[in-house]
C-alpha positions in Angstrom: 90.7 134.3 128.0 93.6 136.3 129.2 95.5 132.9 129.5 94.1 131.8 125.8 95.4 135.3 124.2 98.4 135.1 126.3 100.0 131.9 125.3 98.6 132.5 121.7 101.0 135.9 122.0 103.0 133.8 123.5 103.7 131.2 121.0 103.9 133.6 118.3 106.6 135.2 120.3 108.5 132.4 120.2 107.9 131.5 116.2 108.9 135.1 115.7 112.2 134.2 117.4 112.7 131.0 115.7 112.6 132.6 112.5 115.8 133.3 111.6 116.6 129.8 112.5 114.3 128.3 110.4 115.0 130.2 107.6 118.6 129.5 107.9 117.7 125.2 108.7 115.4 125.6 105.4 118.7 127.1 103.2 120.8 125.1 104.3 117.8 121.9 102.8 117.8 123.9 99.6 121.4 123.9 98.9 121.9 120.6 100.3 119.3 119.2 97.8 120.4 121.6 95.1 123.7 119.2 95.0 122.0 116.7 94.5 120.6 118.0 90.9 122.4 117.1 87.8 121.6 118.6 84.5 120.7 116.6 82.0 123.0 115.5 79.3 122.4 116.4 75.3 121.5 112.6 74.4 119.1 112.9 77.6 117.5 116.1 76.3 117.3 115.0 72.2 115.9 112.0 73.2 113.2 112.4 75.2 112.6 115.4 73.2 111.6 113.2 70.2 109.4 111.3 72.8 107.5 114.2 73.8 106.9 115.4 70.3 106.2 112.0 68.6 103.4 111.5 71.3 101.7 114.9 71.0 101.2 114.2 67.2 99.7 110.8 67.9 97.5 112.4 70.6 96.4 115.1 68.0 96.4 112.1 65.2 94.3 110.3 68.2 92.1 113.6 68.5 91.4 114.6 65.0 90.0 110.9 64.2 87.8 110.7 67.5 86.6 114.2 66.3 85.3 113.2 62.7 84.0 109.9 64.0 82.0 111.9 66.2 81.0 114.4 64.1 79.3 112.1 61.8 77.3 110.6 64.5 76.0 113.6 65.9 75.4 114.3 62.1 73.9 111.3 61.1 72.0 111.1 64.6 70.3 115.3 63.4 69.4 113.7 60.1 67.7 111.1 61.2 65.7 112.9 64.3 65.2 115.6 61.9 63.2 114.0 59.2 60.8 112.2 62.1 
């Protein structure tokens, strides 16, 4: 049991000692990846915004129609089973 506590504290100590190097490595990786990032052009932003707006309206219309159909079906069922 004493050995397991000693090895656990050693691994924690090693992790604590390697912390600054791990942070530095992470920071360097982030800088390397951020150099690869490019901002979209204004034309790309306009195109994707247009696609999103059209898609939102199409889904809205779709769900409006489905909601109306389901509402009629449920009302028909209530009126049918309500009279029997």
